[in-house]
N, C-alpha and C positions, 0 to 999 in steps of 0.2 A: 552531381554529388549523390551518394547513396543516403539512406535514412540516417545512419549514425553521423555522417559528415554534416548533413543538414542540421541535425540536432546540435552539433558542436558550434556551427556558425550561429545558430539562433541563441545559443548560450553566450557567445561572445557579444553579439548584438545587444542582448539584454543587459550585459555588464556595462556597455557603453551608454545605453539609455538610462540606467540607474545612476551612473556617475554624473550624467548631464554634460552639457557642452555642445558645441556646434561641430559634430563629427561629419566627415565625408564617408557616409556609409557605403556608397558605390565603390570608392577606392578600396576600402577595407574588404568588401565582398570579393572584388576582383583579385585582391592579393590572397585571400583565403582559398579561392578556387585554384589559383596558380600554385599555391603551396601544396594543396592536395594532389594536383596533377603531377607536379615535379617530383614529389616524393613517393609516387605510387609504386607499390611493391617493396619499398624499403621498410626495414624493421629496426627498432631499437634493441638494446641488450635485453630489455624486459619482454621482448617479443610482441609488443604493441606496435600499431602502425606509426611510422615515423612522424607523420604530420601532427600527431597529438602533442609532440614536444613544442614546436613553434606555436601551436594553438594556445598552450598553457603559458608560454612566454608572453604572448600577446595579451592574455588576461591580466598578467602581472603589470604590463605596461599601462593598460587601462586603469588599473587600481592606483597607479602612481600619478595619473592625471596628465599623461603626455598626449600629443596631438595625433591626428589621423595618419600623418606620414610615418610617425614612430611606430604606430600599431601595424601598419602595412609592412614596414621594414622588419619588424620582429617576426611577422609571419614568413617573410622571405629570407631571413638571416642565414639559413643554411643552403639555400637554393644554389647560389654561385659556387659554394665550396663542395657540395655533394652531388651536383647534377651537371649536365652539359651547358646550362644557361650561363651567360656572361653578364657582367655589369652593364654593358651596352644594351643588352636585351631588356634588363630591368629598367634602364633609363628610358628606352623607347616606349615601354608598356606602362610605367608607373610614374615617370617624371624624374627630374634631376635630384630632387631632395631625397626621395626614397632610395635611389641608386647610390647616392653619397653615403647614406647610413648603412646600407647593405655592404658596400665596399669596405667601409670602416670596420664593421663588425667581423667581416670575413678575414681581414688582415689580422686583427688581434685575436681572432678565434684560433689562430695557429700558434699561439703562445704555448711553448712546451718546456716545462721545467726539467725534463730529463735530458735535454740537449746540453751541449758544451756551454760553458759560461759565457763565451763571447756571443754565441747565437742567442742565448737567453737575454743578454743585455740589449741586443738589437731588437728583439721582440718586445721587450718592455718599453724601449724608446718609441717603437711604432705605436704601441698602445697609448702612451702619453701624448704623442703628436696627434693621434686621431682624436683624443679627448680635447686637446687644445683647439682643434678645428671645429668640432661640433660635439658638445658635451652629451648630446642624446646618444651618441655611439656607445659610450661606456655605460649609460643607464640601461640600454638594451642588453649589453653584455652582462651586466649585473643580474638582470632578469633571467637571462639564459643560464648563468651559473646557478642562480637560486633554484630553478626547476631541475637542473641536473643534480644538484645536491639533494633535492627532495626524492629523487629516484635513483640515487647512487647505489642502493643495495643490490642492483642488478649487475654491477660490474665487479671484476675480481677484487679481492681484499687489498692487494698492494696498490692498485689504482685508486681504491677508496681512500687509502691513507695519503697517497701523493696528492690527490685532488683536495683533500681536506686541509693539508698543510698549505698548499697553494692558496686556498680560500682564506685561511686565517692570516697569511702573510701579505697577500696582495689585495684580494677583492673586498674583504670585510673592512680593512682600513680605508679603501677608496670610498666605499659606501658610507662609512662614518664621516669622512671629510666632506662628502656631498650632502651629508645631513639626512640621509634616507634611513631613519632609525629602524623601521620594521624589517627592511631588507638586511641591514647590518646585523641585527640581533638574530634573525633566523639563520643567516649564513654561519654565524659563530656557533650557534647551538647545534646545527647539523654537523659542522666540522668536528666539534669536540665529541659529539655522539659517536663518531667513527674512529677518532683518535684514542679516546679513553672511554669505552662503553661502560666500564665498571663505575668510574667516577660520575659519569652522566646519570647512570641508573640510581646511584646513591642519592644524588641531589634531587632527582625526580621523585624518589620515594619519600625523602624528607619533606618536600613540598606537598606531596599527596597526603601524608599523615597529618599535616598541620592545616591543610586546606580548609576544611569545613569550619574548624574552630576559629582560625584566623579570619576567614571571610565573614563569618558572623560578627566577630568583634569589630572588624573594619567597617562593615555595613552600619553597625550601631554608631561608630565614631563619625562616619560620613553624615549620617542623619543628624547627629548632634551639631556638627559643624554647619550644616545647611541651615538648621533652625537658628543657631546663634547669629550667623551672617545675615539671615533675613531680618532678624531683629535690629541688628546694628546698621545694616546697609540695605534698607527695604527697596530702594529705587534702582539698585545696581543689578545688571544682568549677569548671572553666574551659571556655570555648569560644573558638575562634579563627576570625577572618574576614579576608579581604583586601578592600581597597576602592580603587577608582580615582576620583580627583577628577572632578567633572562637567566637561563641556566648557565650560560657561559660567564655572565657577570658574577654569579655566585661562585662558580668554579674558580675564577681568577682569585677571588678573595680567600676561598678555602684552601687552595693548593699553592698559590703563590705567596699569600700573606699568612699562611698557617693559622687560619681562623676556623673556629667551630661554626656550624650552621647558625646557632643561636647568638653568635657574636657579631653577625652581620645585621646592621641596623636598618639598611634601606632595601631589604627584600620586598617589603610591602610599602606601597606609597599611595597617597590620595592626591589627586590633581584638582586644583581649583582654577577654573578658567573664567576670565572676566573680560571687560571691554578695554580698560585703560591701564597704563602703567601706574598711575596714582592709586587706582583701586587695588593693584597688586600689593603695594607697600602697606596700604591700610589694612588689607586682609592679613598680611604678615603680622602686624602688631596684635590683631585680635587672636591669631593662632598662638602667639607666645603668651598671651594672657590666659587662654584656655588650657594650654598644656605646658609642661615643663620642658624647655628646650635643652638638648644635650650640648654642652660646651664644644666649641670649635667644629660644629657640624653645620654651620650656616654658609651657604654659597650664593653670591649675587651674580648670576650670569646675565642679568638685564643690563646693569651698568657696564659689565665687562663680558660681552658675548664670547662664546667659544669660537675657534677658527671656522667652524662649519656654520656659523651664524645662529647657533642654538642660544635661546634666551629663556630664562626662567629663574625664579627664586626657589632655592632648596633649603629646607630646614628639617632637622631630625628632632623629634620630640618623643616623650614617653606618655602613654595613655594611663588612665587610672588603674587599668589591669596590669600595668607594668610592662606592656609590650611596646618596644620602640618602633616607630614607623616614620617614614619621610612624608613631608608635605611639599608638593610642587605647585607654585603659583605662577600663572602666566596669562597673557592676553590671548584672545582667539587667534589673532594673526601669528603670534609666537607659537601657538600650538600647531597651527597649520604648517609652519616652517619646520617645527620639530618632527612632525610626522612625514612630510614629503620632501624636506630638504630643498635642494636646488630646483626641484620640479615644482615647488610651491610658487616660485617666481618665474615661471617658464616664459621666456621672451618670444617663443614661437607660438604660444597659445593665444587664441583669439581673446581679446578683451584684457590682456595683461601685457603692458609694454614695460618690460623690465629695463631698468637703467643700464646702459652699456657699460658705464664705468663701474657700477656695482658688480656686474657680472664678471668684469675683468679682475676686480679685486678678489672675488671668490675663487677664481681659477688661477690666481697667481702662483699657488703652490706647484702647479704643473710645470710652469716655467722654471721655478727654482730647482726642481729635480732635473729637468732637461739641461740646465746650465752647468750641472756638475761635469767637470772636465774629465774625471776619472773614467777610464773605459772598463773598469772592473765591474762585472755584473753584480758581485756581492755588494758593492757600494750602492747600486741602484735599488736592489732589494732592501738593503738597510735603510735607504732614504725613505722608502714607502713605509717600512715598519716603524722607523723612529720619527720622521717628520710628520707622518700622518697618525701619530700616536693618539690613542683615545684619551689619554690623560695629559693635561697641560698645567703649567704653572704660570702665574701672572706676577710680574715684577714691575716696579715703577721707577722711572727716571726722576732725578731731582726736580725736573720741570713739571712732573705730574703725568707724563705720557706712559700709558700702560703697554708693556711688551709681553706677549704670550709666547711661550716656548714649550717644547716637549719636556716631560718629567725627566730629571737627570741632567738637564742642561747646566752649563757652567757660566761663569761671568765672561768667558771667552765668547760663547755663543751670544750672550746678551750684547756685548760690544759690537759684534759684527751685525747683529740684528738692527742696531741703531743706524750704522753706516759703515761702509768698508774703511773709510778714513779713520773712524774712531777705533775700529779693531786693529788696524795696522799700527796706529800710534799709541796703543795702550801700553802702560807700564805697570798698572796695578788697578785695584778696585776697592771701593768702600761699600760695605753693606750696613745699612742703618747707622752710618757714621763711623764704622770701625773698619780698619784695614783687614782684608781677607786674602788668602792665596788665590791664584787665578783658577785653581781647580775646584773652587767653592761651588757646591751644587745649590742652585737657586731654589728658594721656597716661596710659595705664593705670599704676596703682600710685602716682600722686602723692597726697600728703597735702595737702588744700586747706583752708585756714582762711578763712572769709568775715569780713571786718572790717565791723562795722555801727555805726550811730550812733542815739542816741535823740532827736536834735534834731527838734523839732516842724516839720512841713511838709516834711521831707526825703523825696525820692522818686527814682525812676529817671529817667534822661535819655532823651530821645527817640531819641538815637543808639543806645541799647541795642537797639532794634528791628532795626537792621542788624547788630548784633553777635551777638544771640541766634540760635541754630540751631533749637532745639526749639519745637514748637507750644505746648507748655505754658508756656514762658517768655514767648514773644511774646504769648500770650493774656492772661497775668497783667499784663504791662506795659501792654497796651491797656486792660485793665479798670481799672487804677489811674488812668491818665490820663482815662478816661471819667468816673470818679467824682469825682476830686479837682481837675481843672484844666479846667473847662468853658470859661471865658472865654479861657484860654490856648490851648485846643484850637481855638476858633473863629478866633482871630487867626492861629495857625500854619497852620491849614487853608486859610484865605483867602489867605495869603501864598504857600503852596505851589501852590495852584490857579492864582493869577494868574501866577506865575512859569512854570509849565508851559504855560499858554495863550499867553503871550508867546513862549516858546521854540518853540512849534509854529506860530507865524505866524498865529494865529487872532485876528481883530479884528472885533468887532461894534460898531456905533454905540452910544454910551452909553445912549441911550434904549431900546435893545433888550435890553441886558444884564440888567437887573433882572427883566424879564418872563421872559426865557429861563431865568435861574437858578431862578426859582420853578417854572417848568414842569419843568426838569430834576430838581429836588429832589422834586417830586411824583411823577415817573415812577420815581424810585429809592426811593419809599416813605418819604421823610423828611417830617416835619411842617412844616419851614420850611427856609429857606436856612441859618440858623444851625446847625440840626441837621446839615445836609449838610456845612458847613465843619468842624463839630466832629468828625464821623466821619472826615474826612480828617486832622484834627489828631491824633487819638489812634490812627490807623492802622487803623480798622475798615473804611475804604474806600480803595482805592488809585486814584490818578488815572489810572494806565496802563490800568485796566480800563474807565473811562468815556471816555477820550480819543478812541477811534475813533468813538463815538456823537457826541461834540461836533464832531469834524471833519466828519462826514457832515452834521450839521445846518448847520454853517457853510457848507459847499460848496453846499448847497441854497439857503440864503439869498443867498449871493454870486451864484449862477447866476440866481436870480430877479431880483436887482437889475440884472444885466447885460443881460437879455433886451430891455427897452425900448430900450436904446441901439443894438442891432444890427438891430431889426426895422424895415424900410422903412416909409415913410408909407403906401404902398399895402399892402393886405393880402397877406402873403406866404404862399405854399404851403410846406409842410414835408414831408419824407419821413423816416419813422422806420425804422430797421433793427432786426433781431432782436438786434444787438450793442449796443443801447442808445444809438445815435447819431442825432441829429436834423440833417437837412440842409435848408437854406432854399431855397425857390423851385422845388423839383422834386417832382412827384407820383410816388409808388410806383415808385421805381427801385431797382435792385440797389445795395446799399451793402456795401463790404467793407473790412476793415482791412488796410492795406498791410503786407507782410512786411518791408519795408526798415527800418522803425522800430518796428513792433509797438506802436502806441499803447495805453494803458490809461486807464480812467476816472480823471479828474483831470489828465491831460495836456492842454495847450492844442493843439487840433487844427484842421485845415482840410481841405476836400474838393477833389478834382481830378476833373473830368468826363472819363472815358476814352471812347474811341470803341468802342461796342458792349459795354462791360463795366461800365456804371453809374458810380458815384462811388467813388473810392478815397480812404480816409481816412489822412492823414499827421499826424505831430506837426509843430507849427509850426517846431521847430528841426531837422527832418529835413534831411539833405543834399540831398534831391531837391526841397525847397520853396525857391523863390527868396526871397532876403532882402527884396526889394522887389517886391511883386506887380505894382504899376503898371508897372514897367519890364520885366516878363516878356514872353516872345514871344507868349503867348496868355493875357493876364490874365483874360479872360472865363471861362476854363475853371476858374479857382480860385474856390471858393464857400465861404461861411461854414458851419461845422458845429460842433456842441457836443454834450456828453453829456446824455442824458436822465436827470436826477437821480432820477426815480421808479423806475428799473430797477436791479436788483441782479444782475449777471452775473459769472461767473468767467472770467478770461482767462488763457491760457497765456503765461508769460513766462520767459525764460532768464537765469540769473545766472552770472557767472563769478567764482570766488573764488580768490585767490592765497594759498597757505600756505607756511610754512617746512616742508619735507618731513619727515614722521614717519609712523609706523605708525598706522592707525586713523582717518585723516582722513575718509574717505568715510562710515564709520559714525557719526562725530561730526556730520557735516553732515546725514545722514539723521535722526539722533535730534533734532537742533535743529529741523529743519523739521517732523518728525512731531509733536514736542511742541506745535507751534502748530496742529495739526490741519490742516495744509496738504497737499493731495495732491501727490505727486511723480510726474511723468510719465516722467522719465528722469534718470539721473545717470552721469557718467563722470569719470575722473581720468587725468592724465598728468603725467609728470615733465618739467620744463624743463631746458634745457642748463645753466642756472645752479644746478641742484640743488633748485629749489623745486618745488612741486606746484600744478597748476591743476585745480580741480574745476568742472565745468560741470553745472548742475542746472536742469531745467525744472520749474516749479511752476505751480499755479493761484493767481492773485491776484485780489482783488475790486476793487482800485483802486491808484492810485499810492501812497497812504498805506499801504495794506496791504503792498504790495511793499517799501516802505521799512522797515517793521517786520520783515519777513523778512530783509532785508539786515542790519539792525541785530543780529538774533539770530545770524546767521552770523558777523558781525564779532567777536562775543564768544567764539567758539571759539578755544582756545589755538593760537597760530601763524598766525592769519589776519591779513593785513596790507593786503589790498585786495579789496573786493567791489563789483561793478558789474553793471548790467543791460546785456545785449548783445542784438543782433538776429540771429536765425538764420532 
C-alpha cells in the first residue's frame, strides 16, 4: 500500500478502536488490501480512486456497530461486480460469512429503476429475499447508498434525481423500519437537497437565522431542567441532549401540510435519558409541572412502541419565552435502539445474544411484502412506501390489544391485521361504539370492534381492494377471491378487460381477438385465457400494467393493415430515418422532425420536401400543413410518411400544466414524472396574472400513448386543472 492507502487503513482501524468491541483486525486489513488491489486503476465519477468509496462505506458500518465480517464485506462489496473476482474467490480467501454478504450486496446492487416494471419487481424481490436471509446485507447496502448520496454531485443531474427518488421511496423507508435513525434522516435530507434545492436552501437558511438565538434559549432551558431534576431526583442517573429536526422532516410539514416554519413545534427538542421506565414517567410529570404542555401533543411510544421498536415519551411544551419545543424522555437502552435500530441488538455481535423470536418479529414485514401475490412492480414499490410508512396510527380492539397500521389505513386493514378470518367475515365496524362505514380512516386511540357473520359463503367485496391500504389486507383479499370465486373472477376479469379495451379505442377484428388473447396469456405465463381473466378478476394482474403492450401490438397490426392501401402499384422506394420514420418514394435522404409541431410516434404524419434540407416531418393537423393537399401551391412536395413500428425511440416533448397556485407544485410534478421513470430534461414555473401557476416540463416520451399516460399522471396532482402538449 502507498502512503495515502496506509493512512486510510489507519483511519479505519482508529474508528474500530474508538468504537470498541472485539474486532478481527487481521481479517479487516486483508480485506482492505484486497479492495485496494482489486480496484487499482479504477476511478469514480469524482475522479478519486475507487477504493475510497468502499473505505468510506466500511467506516459507516463501523459507526453502526456491526461485526468484523460486515466491515470486510463492505470493503469488498463491489469487487465481484466490478472486477474479475468471483464469490468463490472471496469465500476461499475470507470465509463463507463474508462471501455470503458480498454475494447478497452484489445481487441487490443491480437494482435498476429505469428497467421495465417486471424486471424492477424481480430486483426488489431479490433485495427482500436477501434481507430475509441475512439482515446485514441491507445494512451494508444502506451504508453504500449513504456514501453514494454524499458524493452524488459528481454524476449527471438526471441520475441525481433518479437516485434521489429511489432513495426516498425505497432505502429511507427501509432504514426507518430497521430503526437506523441517523442513516434514514441523512438519506432523506440528501435526497430532498437534489430534488428541490430551492426548498432545501430555504429551510437551511431559516434554521441558520434562528440557530444562535434558539440554541442559547434551549441551552438555558436544558440547564433549568437539569437543575430541577437533580433537586427532585438526586439519586437518578440522567443525561441531556439537544436535537434539531431533520431538514426533510421540516420539509414534509412545510410543503405537505402547508405550515410556516414557525408553526412547526418540534423543530427543536431536548432529550432526557435515564435508567428505568419508572424514572421516565416521573420525569414526564415534573416536565409538565415546569412547562405548559400543548394539548394533544403527547405521545407514549414506551407503552406502544413503533413498528421499528422505537420507544420514548414525547411531549411538546411552551417555554417562558413563548418558544414551543419538544421533550423526549427515554432510557439508555431505548436511546441506543433509537440511534442504531436493529444493529443495537445484533445477534452476530460478540457478547449480545439476541433472541431469535424477537428478531423474527422485527423482520416479519419483509415476509408480508414477499407474500403479496401481485406481480405488478408498482404494488411492491407501494408496499415499501405505505407499509414502511414513517407515520403510524394505533387503534385498540375491545379486548385491549393494540394494532398499529400506516396512516390512512381503514377498518378493512384493521380487520385483516387481526386475522384473515376476521377480515373475510366482516360485515361492518364500530368505532368508539358507533357504526362507521368500512372506508373509515383510523385515528390513533380509537377502539374498533369488527362486526362479523358466520353465514356460509360470505366474503369480502371486490371494492375492498380500493379501500384497503396495506399490502397485507390487499393480498389476503386477492387470495380469498382466487380460492373461492374462480368463475366469478373469470367473468369479472373479462368484463373489466373488455371495458378498458373499448375505452382505449383498441379494436381488432373478431377473428384475430381469440388468437391474440391466447398469445398474450402465454407471454404473461398463464396456462389459458381463463387463467388470464381470473387473475384480472381477483386483482393479481392489473390491466394498466399490460395496456401499453396491447396498444403497441394493436398499433403494429393497424399499421400493417394500412400499408397495402398507400403503396402504389409500382414498387415504391422508401427512406428510413434514425428517428423511426419511413418516407415513400425517396432514397437515402435527410429526414428531420419539424419543431413547429414536434410529432411523436403514434401521431398521423406527412412529409414535406424542402430545398436542400431533405424531408421535414409534420403532424397532419399541424398549422403548416394544408387542409387540402390537392389545392396546395406545390402539392407534389407533400409526400406520404409513417412511423416504423419496429423501432423504439425516445422523443423529447414539452408539456404545459396549469395549477391553482400553492407551495410545492414543482416538486410534486417532478415526483409524479420521476415515479414513472421518465427522464426530465428541464422544468420551470411561473405565476400568472390571475394568481395561478404554469409549470412547463420537457420529458422523454416513447410514443403518443406514453405521453398521454404522463399527462394523466400530472392531471392527478392536487390543484392541476389543465395539462397539454405544447410545441417549443
